[in-house]
C-alpha positions as CSV (number, residue, x, y, z in Angstrom):
1,X,69.2,-5.5,2.5
2,X,72.7,-5.8,4.0
3,X,72.7,-7.9,7.1
4,X,74.9,-7.5,10.2
5,X,76.9,-10.1,11.9
6,X,74.1,-10.9,14.3
7,X,70.5,-11.5,13.3
8,X,67.3,-11.7,15.4
9,X,64.7,-13.8,13.6
10,X,61.1,-13.3,14.7
11,X,59.0,-16.3,13.5
12,X,55.4,-15.1,13.1
13,X,52.6,-17.5,12.1
14,X,49.1,-16.3,11.4
15,X,47.5,-19.7,12.0
16,X,46.7,-20.6,15.6
17,X,44.0,-23.0,16.7
18,X,43.4,-21.1,20.0
19,X,44.1,-17.5,18.8
20,X,43.9,-17.1,15.0
21,X,45.8,-14.1,13.6
22,X,47.4,-13.4,16.9
23,X,50.5,-11.6,15.5
24,X,48.1,-8.8,14.3
25,X,46.0,-8.6,17.4
26,X,46.6,-5.5,19.5
27,X,48.1,-5.4,22.9
28,X,47.7,-2.1,24.7
29,X,47.0,-0.4,21.3
30,X,49.9,-2.0,19.4
31,X,50.0,-5.1,17.2
32,X,51.8,-8.0,18.8
33,X,54.3,-8.5,16.0
34,X,55.1,-4.8,16.1
35,X,55.8,-5.0,19.8
36,X,58.2,-7.9,19.4
37,X,59.9,-6.2,16.5
38,X,60.4,-3.0,18.5
39,X,61.8,-4.9,21.5
40,X,64.3,-6.6,19.2
41,X,65.2,-3.2,17.7
42,X,66.1,-1.9,21.1
43,X,68.8,-4.6,21.2
44,X,69.9,-3.8,17.6
45,X,70.2,-0.1,18.5
46,X,72.2,-0.8,21.5
47,X,74.7,-3.4,20.1
48,X,74.9,-1.7,16.7
49,X,75.9,-4.9,14.7
50,X,72.5,-6.6,14.9
51,X,69.8,-6.9,12.2
52,X,66.1,-7.9,12.8
53,X,63.7,-9.7,10.5
54,X,60.2,-11.0,10.9
55,X,59.9,-14.5,9.2
56,X,56.3,-15.2,8.3
57,X,54.3,-17.8,6.4
58,X,51.4,-15.4,5.7
59,X,50.9,-12.6,3.2
60,X,48.7,-10.6,5.7
61,X,51.6,-10.4,8.2
62,X,54.0,-9.6,5.4
63,X,51.7,-6.8,4.1
64,X,51.4,-5.4,7.6
65,X,55.2,-5.4,8.0
66,X,55.7,-3.7,4.6
67,X,53.2,-1.0,5.5
68,X,54.9,-0.3,8.9
69,X,58.6,-0.3,7.9
70,X,59.2,-3.7,9.6
71,X,61.9,-5.8,7.8
72,X,60.2,-9.1,6.9
73,X,60.5,-12.2,4.7
74,X,58.0,-14.7,3.5
75,X,59.2,-18.2,4.5
76,X,56.7,-20.7,3.2
77,X,58.6,-23.9,3.8
78,X,56.9,-26.2,6.3
79,X,58.3,-25.7,9.7
80,X,57.9,-27.8,12.8
81,X,59.4,-25.2,15.1
82,X,60.8,-21.7,15.4
83,X,64.2,-23.2,15.0
84,X,63.3,-24.6,11.6
85,X,61.9,-21.3,10.5
86,X,65.2,-19.6,11.6
87,X,67.1,-22.2,9.5
88,X,64.9,-21.6,6.5
89,X,65.2,-17.8,7.0
90,X,69.0,-18.0,7.1
91,X,69.0,-20.1,4.0
92,X,66.8,-17.7,2.2
93,X,68.9,-14.7,3.1
94,X,72.1,-16.5,2.2
95,X,74.4,-14.0,3.7
96,X,77.8,-15.4,4.9
97,X,78.3,-12.3,7.0
98,X,75.7,-13.6,9.5
99,X,77.5,-15.4,12.4
100,X,75.0,-15.4,15.3
101,X,71.2,-15.9,15.3
102,X,68.6,-15.4,18.0
103,X,65.1,-16.9,17.6
104,X,62.7,-14.5,19.3
105,X,59.2,-15.9,19.0
106,X,56.7,-13.5,17.5
107,X,54.1,-14.3,20.2
108,X,56.3,-13.3,23.1
109,X,55.9,-9.5,23.6
110,X,56.9,-9.7,27.3
111,X,60.4,-11.1,26.7
112,X,63.0,-8.7,28.2
113,X,65.4,-7.4,25.5
114,X,68.3,-7.9,27.9
115,X,67.8,-11.7,27.5
116,X,68.4,-11.3,23.8
117,X,71.5,-9.1,24.5
118,X,72.9,-11.7,26.9
119,X,72.5,-14.5,24.3
120,X,74.2,-12.5,21.6
121,X,77.1,-11.5,23.8
122,X,77.6,-15.1,25.1
123,X,77.6,-16.5,21.5
124,X,80.3,-14.0,20.5
125,X,82.5,-14.3,23.6
126,X,82.2,-18.0,24.4
127,X,83.8,-20.2,21.7
128,X,82.6,-23.4,23.3
129,X,78.9,-22.4,23.2
130,X,77.0,-23.7,20.1
131,X,73.6,-22.7,21.4
132,X,72.6,-20.4,24.3
133,X,69.3,-20.4,26.2
134,X,68.1,-18.9,29.5
135,X,66.7,-20.4,32.6
136,X,65.4,-19.2,36.0
137,X,66.1,-20.6,39.4
138,X,62.6,-21.3,40.9
139,X,61.9,-20.1,44.4
140,X,60.1,-22.6,46.6
141,X,56.9,-20.7,45.9
142,X,57.6,-21.0,42.1
143,X,58.2,-24.7,42.4
144,X,55.0,-25.2,44.4
145,X,53.1,-23.5,41.6
146,X,54.8,-25.6,38.9
147,X,53.9,-28.7,40.7
148,X,50.3,-27.6,41.0
149,X,50.1,-26.8,37.3
150,X,51.5,-30.2,36.4
151,X,48.7,-32.0,38.2
152,X,46.4,-31.0,35.4
153,X,48.8,-30.2,32.6
154,X,51.9,-32.4,33.0
155,X,53.5,-31.1,29.8
156,X,53.4,-27.5,30.9
157,X,56.8,-26.1,31.9
158,X,60.3,-27.5,31.2
159,X,63.2,-27.9,33.6
160,X,66.9,-28.2,32.9
161,X,70.0,-29.6,34.6
162,X,73.5,-28.5,33.7
163,X,77.2,-29.1,34.5
164,X,79.7,-26.9,36.3
165,X,80.4,-25.0,33.0
166,X,76.6,-24.3,32.7
167,X,76.3,-26.6,29.7
168,X,73.0,-28.3,29.6
169,X,73.0,-32.0,30.5
170,X,69.2,-32.6,30.1
171,X,65.8,-30.9,29.6
172,X,62.6,-32.5,30.7
173,X,58.9,-32.0,31.1
174,X,59.3,-33.7,34.4
175,X,60.7,-31.7,37.3
176,X,64.4,-32.6,37.5
177,X,66.4,-33.4,39.4
178,X,64.6,-35.3,42.1
179,X,66.0,-34.3,45.5
180,X,65.8,-35.6,49.1
181,X,65.4,-33.8,52.4
182,X,63.2,-31.0,51.0
183,X,62.1,-29.7,54.4
184,X,65.7,-29.1,55.3
185,X,66.5,-27.4,52.0
186,X,63.5,-25.1,52.4
187,X,64.9,-24.0,55.8
188,X,68.3,-23.1,54.2
189,X,67.0,-20.5,51.7
190,X,64.3,-19.1,49.4
191,X,65.6,-20.8,46.2
192,X,64.8,-24.4,45.3
193,X,67.3,-26.6,43.4
194,X,65.0,-26.5,40.3
195,X,65.7,-24.4,37.2
196,X,62.9,-23.7,34.8
197,X,63.9,-23.4,31.2
198,X,62.8,-20.4,29.2
199,X,62.2,-21.4,25.5
200,X,64.4,-18.8,23.8
201,X,67.5,-19.7,21.8
202,X,70.5,-18.2,20.3
203,X,72.7,-20.2,17.8
204,X,76.0,-19.9,16.0
205,X,75.0,-19.8,12.3
206,X,77.3,-22.5,11.2
207,X,76.0,-24.9,13.9
208,X,72.4,-24.0,12.9
209,X,73.0,-24.7,9.2
210,X,75.6,-27.5,9.3
211,X,74.5,-29.5,12.3
212,X,71.1,-28.7,13.7
213,X,69.4,-28.5,10.3
214,X,70.7,-32.0,9.4
215,X,69.5,-33.8,12.6
216,X,66.8,-36.4,12.4
217,X,64.2,-36.6,15.2
218,X,65.8,-38.4,18.1
219,X,64.2,-40.9,20.5
220,X,64.0,-38.6,23.5
221,X,63.1,-35.5,21.5
222,X,60.1,-37.4,20.3
223,X,59.1,-38.8,23.7
224,X,59.4,-35.5,25.5
225,X,58.4,-33.2,22.6
226,X,61.5,-31.1,23.2
227,X,63.6,-30.2,20.1
228,X,66.6,-29.2,22.2
229,X,67.1,-32.8,23.4
230,X,68.2,-33.7,19.8
231,X,71.0,-31.2,20.2
232,X,72.1,-32.5,23.5
233,X,71.9,-36.1,22.3
234,X,74.1,-35.2,19.3
235,X,76.8,-33.5,21.3
236,X,75.9,-29.9,20.6
237,X,77.0,-27.6,23.4
238,X,73.9,-25.8,24.9
239,X,75.0,-23.0,27.2
240,X,72.5,-22.1,30.0
241,X,72.5,-18.6,31.5
242,X,70.6,-17.4,34.5
243,X,67.9,-15.0,33.5
244,X,67.1,-12.0,35.7
245,X,63.7,-10.4,35.0
246,X,64.8,-7.3,36.9
247,X,61.4,-7.0,38.7
248,X,59.4,-7.4,35.5
249,X,56.5,-9.9,35.4
250,X,57.3,-13.3,34.0
251,X,55.3,-14.6,31.1
252,X,55.9,-17.0,28.2
253,X,54.1,-16.8,24.8
254,X,50.6,-15.5,24.1
255,X,48.5,-18.5,23.1
256,X,45.0,-17.7,24.3
257,X,42.7,-14.7,24.8
258,X,43.5,-14.9,28.5
259,X,47.2,-14.6,27.7
260,X,46.5,-11.6,25.5
261,X,44.7,-9.9,28.3
262,X,47.4,-10.7,30.8
263,X,50.1,-9.3,28.5
264,X,48.1,-6.1,28.1
265,X,47.7,-5.8,31.9
266,X,51.5,-6.2,32.4
267,X,52.3,-3.6,29.7
268,X,49.8,-1.1,31.1
269,X,51.1,-1.6,34.6
270,X,54.9,-1.9,33.9
271,X,55.2,0.1,30.7
272,X,57.2,-0.7,27.5
273,X,60.8,-1.9,27.7
274,X,61.9,1.3,25.9
275,X,61.4,3.1,29.2
276,X,63.9,1.0,31.1
277,X,66.3,-0.6,28.6
278,X,69.1,1.5,27.2
């Protein structure tokens, strides 16, 4: 296959302790990996210079993709993260024409395609951005919910702070920054000063292959369990952009049966992205 300048890699693992075989489980009548692939193809069809590939470690997913005209590769190398699977996929393809990569997790069928479009356009148009990732400004209600969740699950949800050029300064499982005079701030507007990170990444291919792939685990990456801290610690520019869900429901990956049911409810209520993304 001939690949375009931009590549959307969809890591898709069969093994899952909480939801085995989840890429092939159906959501509103369609397998999850097919939904993610079709969402990615919406971006490819719009931008024209984008290829899409499912990178899997399992023959069952590969067979499903082959039988359903989904471009896929078997990537058996051990991978700690979606980023590592994207690196190994890029190495396996070995096409110097590829300049930009988006890592779109195969268990995220609710990710708006315009997030992926924004990342690719930013990578192309901003020479200073090595990596691009979205965040959302939490409302006070959203911040209250995050605080409540962290009482029982302190490592759920990541926040980010950034400089005036929207380059990430730090990511944390703690809610950062700390801030004073909250009551006064609440009276000034609906938005809190907290930005929740959305775990979706776009990379320049040379940065991914020649820098990120060569990094050892760093102190703070290990402590927080956040791979992106290794990038920040090593001077890689991570550009943050402000995601707009455009009225769609927010949801991260599908990890449990409850997540699966919620994703199905959202799709049944709000429809596929093909109805609204052109």
